[in-house]
C-alpha positions in Angstrom: -19.5 96.9 81.2 -18.0 98.8 78.0 -15.8 100.5 80.4 -14.5 97.2 81.8 -13.8 95.7 78.6 -11.6 98.8 77.7 -9.8 99.0 80.4 -7.8 95.7 81.0 -6.1 94.6 84.2 -2.3 94.4 84.5 -2.3 90.5 84.8 -4.3 90.1 81.9 -1.3 91.4 79.3 -0.1 88.9 76.6 3.6 87.7 76.5 5.8 85.2 77.6 7.2 85.0 81.1 10.9 84.7 82.0 10.4 81.1 83.1 9.0 80.2 79.7 11.6 81.9 77.6 14.1 80.1 80.0 12.4 76.5 78.9 12.8 77.2 75.6 16.5 78.2 75.6 17.3 75.3 77.6 15.2 73.0 74.7 17.1 74.6 72.4 20.4 74.1 73.9 20.0 70.5 74.5 18.9 70.0 70.8 21.9 72.0 69.7 24.2 69.6 71.6 23.2 66.7 70.6 23.4 67.7 66.7 27.2 68.7 67.5 27.8 65.4 69.2 26.6 63.7 66.1 27.8 66.0 63.3 31.4 66.5 64.5 32.6 62.8 64.3 31.1 62.6 60.6 33.3 65.6 59.8 36.5 63.9 61.2 35.5 60.5 59.0 34.8 62.6 55.8 38.0 64.4 55.9 39.5 60.8 56.2 37.3 59.7 53.3 38.8 62.6 51.2 42.4 62.0 52.1 42.0 58.3 51.0 40.5 59.0 47.6 43.2 61.8 46.6 45.9 59.2 47.5 44.1 56.6 45.6 43.6 59.3 42.6 47.3 60.2 42.8 48.4 56.3 42.7 46.3 56.2 39.5 48.0 59.1 37.9 51.3 57.7 39.1 50.9 54.5 37.5 50.0 56.2 34.3 53.1 58.2 34.3 55.0 54.9 35.0 53.5 53.4 31.9 54.5 56.4 29.7 57.6 57.1 30.8 58.8 53.5 32.1 59.7 54.6 35.7 58.1 56.5 38.4 59.3 60.0 39.7 62.1 60.7 41.8 61.4 61.9 45.1 62.9 64.7 44.2 60.9 65.4 41.3 57.8 64.9 43.5 54.4 64.9 42.5 54.6 68.2 40.3 55.9 65.5 37.8 52.2 64.5 37.1 51.3 67.9 36.3 54.5 69.3 34.2 57.3 67.3 32.8 60.5 67.1 34.8 63.3 69.0 33.2 65.7 65.8 33.6 63.1 63.6 31.8 64.6 61.1 29.9 62.5 61.1 27.0 60.5 64.1 27.1 58.4 63.2 23.9 56.7 60.4 25.9 55.3 62.9 28.7 51.5 63.1 28.0 50.5 66.3 26.7 48.6 68.1 29.7 49.9 65.9 32.2 48.5 62.8 34.2 46.4 65.4 36.6 44.7 68.6 36.2 46.1 70.1 39.9 47.4 68.7 42.9 45.0 68.4 45.5 46.0 69.3 49.3 45.1 67.4 51.9 41.9 68.2 53.8 43.8 69.8 56.2 45.2 72.3 53.6 48.8 70.4 53.7 50.6 69.2 50.7 50.6 65.3 50.1 53.8 63.7 50.9 55.8 61.8 48.3 58.6 59.4 48.6 60.2 57.1 46.1 61.1 54.1 46.6 58.4 53.4 49.4 59.7 53.0 52.7 56.2 52.2 54.7 54.6 49.8 52.5 57.3 47.9 50.5 56.0 49.5 47.4 57.7 51.8 44.5 56.2 55.1 46.5 54.5 56.5 49.4 52.1 59.1 49.2 50.6 60.2 52.4 49.5 62.7 54.8 50.3 63.4 58.3 46.6 64.1 59.2 45.1 67.0 61.1 48.2 68.0 63.2 50.8 67.8 60.3 53.3 65.7 62.3 54.3 62.0 61.9 52.4 59.6 64.0 49.6 60.4 66.1 45.7 58.5 66.5 42.3 59.4 65.4 42.2 62.4 63.1 46.0 63.1 63.7 46.8 59.6 62.3 48.8 59.2 59.5 47.2 58.1 56.2 49.1 56.3 53.3 48.8 54.4 50.4 50.2 51.2 52.2 47.2 50.9 54.4 
């Protein structure tokens, strides 16, 4: 009896079979697929929301600029006019010390926001926009243009 306890048969060894391991891997793969399918669209929506929030912040800074300087920056001056006074400013003493925004944000895809004054798309005094993920005018879904006229 003692000898039988010391010598174990080969089929009594502990461990996992290949089939058990494959079942676990398939289950993990299915779970990963479900997570990816649900997370990726949320990332696109988050980028879109961030771009709209950035554009709203830039619009607000441009309105403050206009209140102080009686006009919006020209297209040539661009959004840089919000962080440093343009060299050809009519009344430089009216420019707010420290600027109107600490730094210019890039869109969620790493591109600079586009500023056009006077506005051409929404009929307003200026347009602020991003061309989306592809960086090209037009497009759909994550490549769609996002601007203050929407």
